C-alpha positions as CSV (number, residue, x, y, z in Angstrom):
1,D,124.5,-76.9,-31.4
2,I,125.0,-77.4,-28.0
3,K,128.8,-78.5,-26.1
4,Y,128.6,-80.7,-23.8
5,D,130.4,-79.5,-21.1
6,P,128.9,-77.3,-17.8
7,S,129.8,-74.2,-19.0
8,S,128.2,-74.6,-22.3
9,I,125.2,-76.3,-21.2
10,K,125.1,-73.7,-18.5
11,E,124.7,-70.9,-20.9
12,Y,122.3,-73.4,-22.5
13,L,119.9,-73.3,-20.0
14,D,120.4,-69.5,-19.1
15,I,118.9,-68.5,-22.5
16,H,116.2,-71.2,-22.9
17,V,115.0,-72.3,-19.2
18,V,113.4,-70.1,-16.3
19,G,115.0,-71.3,-12.8
20,Q,117.3,-70.5,-10.3
21,N,120.6,-70.1,-11.3
22,N,122.3,-72.3,-8.7
23,A,119.6,-75.6,-10.2
24,K,121.0,-74.7,-13.3
25,T,124.8,-75.1,-12.2
26,V,123.9,-78.4,-10.5
27,L,121.5,-79.7,-13.4
28,S,124.8,-78.8,-16.2
29,V,127.1,-80.6,-14.1
30,A,124.6,-83.6,-13.6
31,I,124.1,-83.8,-18.0
32,A,127.8,-82.9,-18.9
33,N,128.9,-86.2,-16.4
34,H,126.1,-88.1,-18.0
35,Y,126.7,-87.1,-21.8
36,K,130.8,-87.9,-20.8
37,R,130.1,-91.9,-19.3
38,I,128.2,-92.4,-22.2
39,N,131.0,-90.8,-25.0
40,S,128.5,-89.2,-27.2
41,P,125.3,-86.9,-27.1
42,P,122.5,-88.9,-27.8
43,K,121.1,-87.6,-30.7
44,D,117.0,-87.7,-29.4
45,L,116.9,-86.1,-26.1
46,E,113.1,-88.3,-25.8
47,I,111.6,-85.7,-24.4
48,H,109.1,-85.4,-27.2
49,K,107.9,-89.3,-26.6
50,G,104.5,-90.0,-25.0
51,N,105.6,-92.3,-22.9
52,V,109.4,-91.6,-20.7
53,L,110.5,-94.0,-18.5
54,L,113.4,-92.1,-16.3
55,I,115.6,-95.2,-14.3
56,G,119.1,-94.7,-12.3
57,P,120.3,-95.0,-8.8
58,T,119.5,-92.8,-6.0
59,G,121.0,-89.4,-6.3
60,S,120.9,-89.6,-10.2
61,G,118.2,-86.5,-10.8
62,K,115.6,-88.2,-12.0
63,T,113.2,-86.9,-10.2
64,L,114.9,-83.4,-10.8
65,L,115.4,-83.6,-14.3
66,A,111.5,-84.9,-14.7
67,C,110.4,-81.5,-12.8
68,Q,112.8,-79.4,-14.6
69,I,111.4,-80.9,-18.0
70,A,107.7,-80.4,-16.7
71,L,108.1,-76.7,-15.4
72,D,109.3,-76.0,-18.5
73,L,106.6,-77.3,-20.7
74,V,104.1,-75.5,-18.9
75,F,105.7,-72.3,-18.5
76,K,105.9,-72.5,-22.2
77,R,102.3,-73.3,-22.5
78,E,103.1,-76.6,-24.3
79,M,101.2,-78.5,-21.3
80,E,98.5,-77.2,-19.2
81,K,99.2,-78.9,-15.7
82,I,101.5,-81.3,-13.7
83,I,100.2,-83.8,-12.1
84,I,102.5,-85.3,-9.4
85,T,101.7,-88.7,-7.8
86,R,103.9,-91.4,-5.5
87,P,102.8,-94.3,-3.8
88,T,102.2,-94.4,-0.1
89,V,104.3,-97.3,1.2
90,S,103.1,-97.5,4.7
91,K,101.2,-99.6,7.2
92,E,98.8,-97.1,7.7
93,E,96.6,-95.6,4.8
94,I,96.7,-91.6,4.4
95,G,93.3,-91.0,5.8
96,F,94.3,-91.5,9.5
97,L,96.7,-87.9,9.3
98,P,95.2,-84.5,9.7
99,G,94.8,-81.8,7.5
100,D,93.2,-81.8,3.6
101,L,94.3,-84.3,0.9
102,K,97.3,-82.0,0.1
103,E,98.7,-81.7,3.8
104,K,97.9,-85.6,4.5
105,M,100.5,-86.4,1.1
106,D,103.2,-83.5,2.3
107,P,105.1,-86.7,4.2
108,W,105.1,-88.6,1.2
109,L,105.7,-85.6,-1.2
110,A,108.6,-84.2,0.5
111,P,111.5,-85.0,-2.3
112,I,108.8,-83.8,-5.1
113,Y,108.9,-80.3,-3.0
114,S,112.6,-80.2,-2.7
115,N,113.4,-80.9,-6.0
116,L,110.5,-78.0,-7.6
117,Y,111.8,-75.6,-4.6
118,L,115.5,-76.4,-5.8
119,L,114.4,-75.6,-9.4
120,Y,112.4,-72.4,-8.8
121,D,111.5,-69.7,-6.1
122,K,109.4,-71.5,-3.5
123,E,106.9,-69.0,-3.8
124,K,106.5,-69.2,-7.3
125,I,106.1,-72.8,-6.7
126,D,103.5,-72.3,-4.1
127,K,101.1,-70.1,-6.3
128,L,100.9,-72.8,-9.0
129,I,100.3,-75.4,-7.0
130,A,97.4,-73.5,-5.1
131,D,96.2,-72.3,-8.5
132,G,96.1,-76.1,-9.7
133,T,98.7,-75.7,-12.5
134,I,100.7,-77.9,-10.3
135,E,98.3,-81.0,-8.7
136,I,99.1,-83.4,-6.0
137,V,97.1,-86.7,-6.4
138,P,97.4,-89.9,-4.1
139,F,97.1,-93.3,-6.1
140,A,93.7,-94.0,-4.6
141,F,92.2,-90.7,-6.5
142,M,93.8,-91.9,-9.9
143,R,91.0,-94.2,-10.8
144,G,88.4,-92.9,-13.2
145,R,90.3,-89.8,-14.1
146,T,90.9,-88.8,-17.6
147,F,94.3,-86.0,-18.4
148,L,94.4,-84.3,-21.4
149,N,97.8,-82.3,-22.3
150,K,98.8,-82.6,-18.9
151,Y,102.6,-83.7,-17.5
152,L,102.1,-86.8,-15.4
153,I,105.2,-87.7,-12.8
154,I,105.0,-91.1,-11.5
155,D,107.7,-91.0,-8.7
156,E,109.0,-93.9,-7.2
157,A,107.2,-95.9,-9.4
158,Q,109.4,-99.8,-8.5
159,N,106.8,-99.3,-5.5
160,L,104.1,-100.0,-7.5
161,T,102.4,-103.0,-9.2
162,P,101.4,-104.0,-12.5
163,K,98.0,-103.5,-12.1
164,Q,98.6,-100.2,-10.5
165,M,100.8,-99.2,-13.3
166,K,98.0,-100.2,-15.7
167,T,96.2,-98.3,-13.8
168,L,97.7,-94.4,-14.0
169,V,99.0,-95.5,-17.5
170,T,95.4,-95.7,-18.9
171,R,94.9,-92.1,-17.3
172,A,96.7,-90.3,-20.4
173,G,94.1,-89.1,-22.9
174,P,95.6,-86.9,-25.8
175,G,98.2,-84.4,-25.7
176,T,99.4,-86.5,-22.0
177,K,103.3,-87.0,-21.3
178,I,103.7,-89.8,-18.6
179,V,107.4,-89.5,-17.3
180,C,108.0,-92.8,-14.9
181,C,110.9,-92.5,-11.9
182,G,112.1,-95.3,-10.3
183,N,115.2,-97.1,-9.5
184,I,114.2,-100.6,-9.2
185,A,116.9,-101.4,-6.7
186,Q,115.3,-99.8,-4.3
187,I,111.8,-101.5,-3.8
188,D,110.3,-100.8,-0.5
189,T,107.6,-102.7,0.0
190,P,107.9,-106.4,1.1
191,Y,105.4,-107.6,-1.6
192,L,107.1,-106.9,-4.5
193,T,110.4,-108.3,-6.1
194,E,112.7,-106.5,-9.0
195,G,110.8,-109.3,-11.4
196,S,107.4,-108.2,-10.0
197,S,108.1,-104.6,-9.6
198,G,105.3,-102.5,-12.0
199,L,108.3,-100.3,-12.9
200,T,109.9,-104.0,-14.6
201,Y,106.3,-104.6,-16.3
202,V,106.1,-101.3,-18.1
203,V,109.8,-101.2,-19.5
204,D,109.1,-104.6,-20.8
205,R,105.8,-103.9,-22.1
206,F,107.0,-100.6,-24.4
207,K,110.0,-102.4,-25.0
208,G,110.5,-101.1,-28.9
209,W,107.3,-99.0,-28.9
210,D,108.2,-95.6,-30.8
211,H,106.5,-93.4,-28.7
212,N,108.3,-94.6,-25.5
213,G,111.6,-93.3,-24.3
214,H,113.7,-95.5,-22.0
215,V,116.7,-93.2,-20.1
216,T,118.7,-94.9,-17.9
217,L,121.5,-92.4,-15.6
218,M,123.8,-94.4,-14.6
219,R,125.3,-93.0,-11.3
220,G,124.3,-90.9,-8.5
221,E,125.3,-86.8,-8.3
222,R,126.2,-86.5,-4.6
223,S,128.8,-85.9,-2.3
224,R,131.8,-88.8,-1.8
225,L,129.8,-89.1,1.6
């Protein structure tokens, strides 16, 4: 049985997770602090659910945890591919930007890349992106697709409308896991509120469903600044 202190968690990660040492150290401290705040370790970490809602304030590790589990499952060959999408909250569409689709999306996906490069070697991550194991997909290109045995990360989900969220969730075919990451208190578009956000919608719709897991991270792991 794993003990929920940083050193024990780090030892567990060293045995079961492939990744950079400093990233595992940061992750072990974040996990230990979270378990300490809720007084007892959860009996079900929810990672086996078909749909997981990962909610918390800025810096709480939502995207980091989603990326770590996604890469771990791909390396274990339990998932074929990682699909990452993030709303482009801007007055302009991405079409006006130079470059191919990946280059157009890079400004919006910088936080995703930062987390991936923290967890694993940059060369290895770039290779996974180049061979399609990690696929970056703008929301506009998600319609009409079906994902089989894929790991779908929806980042900044609070900036989606309920209709957009439904569009993404219904892309999932057999074997696909969806992880929605977001902070309902940090909506970046003036057209949505906490009540009308797609993240609020999906939380309400999946409440009480056996195949859904809801994890709320309570505090950001940032510096004292």
